N, C-alpha and C positions, 0 to 999 in steps of 0.2 A: 482213628489217623490209620492212613496207607502203610504200610512197609513192605519192603520189598528186602530179603536176604539172599547173598548169593556166598556158597559153600557147596565143594564137590565132597563134602561127607554126608551121607544120608543122615547120620544121627545127629550129627552137628545140626544139620537144617529141623530135626524134629525137637531137639532140644529150644532150641530157638526160637523157632514157631511155637510152640507151647507157652514159651515163656511171655512171648508177644500177645498171645492172643491171650493172658492173662491179667496183663495189662488192660485190656479190654480194646486193642487195636487190630484189624483186617492183617494176614501177613500172604504175602506171594513167595515164594521161595523158589530159586536158579540154581542149577550146578553149572551153569556155563556160563563166561563173563557175556560172548555174544550172543546168550538169550536174551540177556537181563539186555542188553543195548537195543536188541531189537524190539524186545516189549519198551522202552524207552522213547520209542519210534510212535506208540500207538497211548501210552499212558503216562499219568503223572502219580509222584508218590510224597507222601510226608516225611519217608526219613529212610536210607539205604542202610544196610547192614553188608559189610563186604568182607570176604575172607583173601589174604594176600596168595596163596599157594594155589593156583588152581589148573587146569589140564588145559585149557586154551590161551589164555590173558591173565596176566597175573592181576590181584585186585589192585595194584598201583598204576598198571596203563588204564585199568578200567576207570577209576579216579579223576588221572589226569584227562582220559577222554571226556568225560562227563563234566568236570569244572571247564573244557572248553567248548564242549556243545549244548548244556542243556541251560537254558536261558535263566531259569528261575534256582536259586541256591538250595537245593534241596539238602538238608544235612546229612552227614555220610560218618559211620561209623564202622572202624574196621575192627572184627575179632579176629585174632591171628596169632601162631606161635612164633610172629616174627620176634624176635628179641635183639635184634641190632639196633642199639641206640640211632645210629645214623640214619637207617631206613626209615626208621620211626618217625624220627625229626622232620626227615624228606616229605613222608607222606602229610604230615601235620601242614606244613609249608605251601606245600600242593593243594591244600582245600580241606583235608581230612578235619572234622570236628574233634574226634576223640577214638578213643583204642582200647579196647578188653584183651587180655593175653589168655591164649588158652591155655591148660584145658578152663573153659567157662565155667564160673561160679555164678548161678542163675539169681541168685540175689543182688549178686553186683552188678550184672547185666541187665537187671529190672531198673535199679538204680540209675546207671547211667544212660538209659534210653530215656527214662522219665524226665531226668533233669536236663537232657539234650533237647528233647521235646519242649521241656518247661521254658526253656533258652529261645528255642527258633519260633515258638508259636504262643507267646503268652497269652494267658487266658483272660476272656473278657465275662465280667461278672458286673453285667450292668443290665438296667430295662430299656438302653436305646444305646444306638451306636449312628453317630453322625459320620459324613462324607460329604465335605463340603455342604452342596443345599439339601443333599437327601438326607433325613430322619428315618430311621428305620426303629420301629416299636417293635423292640422284641418280644414284649408279654403277649400283645394284644394282635402282633403280626402284620401292620399296617408299613406302608412308608409314603412319607410325605415328601413334596419337592418345596423348599421354601416356606414352610408351615401349610402348605397346600395339601390335602389328602388324594393319595392315586389309588383307583380301584383297582387292584392285582387280585386273581385268582389264585388260592392256594402255591401250585408248582409253580406259578410266574414270581410269587414270593418269594418261595426255597430257592429257587434259581437266581433272582436278583441278587440275595443275602450272599449266596454261595460267591457270586460275583465278585459284590463291593467286598468281600470277606479277603478276598483273594486279589483283590485290585492289583494290578500289575505283572501278574503270575499268568503264565500260559498253563491252560487248564485243556486237556484234552477232552474230546468229546465221550470216551468212556468214564471220564473221573465225574464230567457232569451229569451223566446219567445213575452212575453209581451212587451220587448223593441225594442227589432230588428225587430218581424216580427207584431206586434199589433193585432187587430182583429182576431178570429178565430185562436186560436194559437195550436188548437188541431191537426188541418190540417198540420202543421208544424213542428211535433212533431220530425218525423224521418229526416228531413230535418235538424233539427239540429244539430244532429249527426253526417251527413255529413261534416257541416259547420265546428264541430268541428274537425274533423277527418283532413279536409283538411288543417286549420290553422295551427296544429301541426306539417305538413310537410312543409305548405309555410314559416312558421315564424319558426320554429324549436322550436317547444314549448313542450320538453322532455328534456328540460335542459340544452341541448347545450349551449346556450347564455342566461344563469345565468335565465330563466323562464321557469316552467314547468305545465302544462296544465294536472291535474289529474281529473279523474272520480268519483265522490260521487255516488255509485249505487244506484237506489230507491230515489232520490235527484234530485242533478244537476252536478253542475262544480266549481272548485275552481281553479285561476291561481295563483300560489306562487311563489317567488325569491327565489332560491338556489342559490349555489353557480357556477358558470359559470363550464360547463363540468361536473355536476353532472348529467348527463345523466337519462336515464327512468328509474322508479321504478314500483312495483306492484300498480294496482289501489288499491285506497284505500278502506275499508270496508263499508258496507252498513251505509248513515247518519241515524240513526233508532231512532227518538226522543221518547224513551217512560220511560217515569216518574217509574221506577222500584222500588225506593224507597220509594214513595207515593200511595198508593191502590185510596185514593181519589183522584189522577188527571190520574189515569193507566186508567180508563174509558172511553177516551175521547170519545167524540161526533163523 
């Protein structure tokens, strides 16, 4: 899993980052709210861990903005010294999923992160997965459409599985390249577009079989479930996270 941590205290960032790494997840740290919002224009995360008090924006402002502007519902955990019950309830009402009170106890943090990720992303321990007419043979890394095998190269299969496993979720180009190609993702940027084009053709991802793979210019791709035979539509407009309603956030770093 890919986790973003927002805190202006470097010692806290290091502590949380080590704890997240010990759970086997990738961790990216931010010391300013605007820096995190700017990154969300280019990338996606599986979990956000937010501090409450920050030099530029409050963690609460960041939370409200994310819930209003980020399409997929990424789980959010507050790590804060905020002990006012009304404020915490307000944060939970606005879309926070859980909170941990500082000083952070590593064992508690790990337990809450693990529990939140389990709730948000239920594990799949099976040999195959079915998505409408598409069947993924996880053991042999093959795909069938209505029982008919489709010949996919290794990276095509991996990309297809990531897309179907996150159907309905907007995935950044960087996230897809990290998942499929790993290190040195910039070198594979054009290859991603080529693989997407091939998958549209090989798997019929233009709506014919109930799934449509759309391009969100400047950000990435989204696989959507649609009515079978819906056919292609014009590509989606730019995914532009510009907090126009809030000038204090608009000047993202």
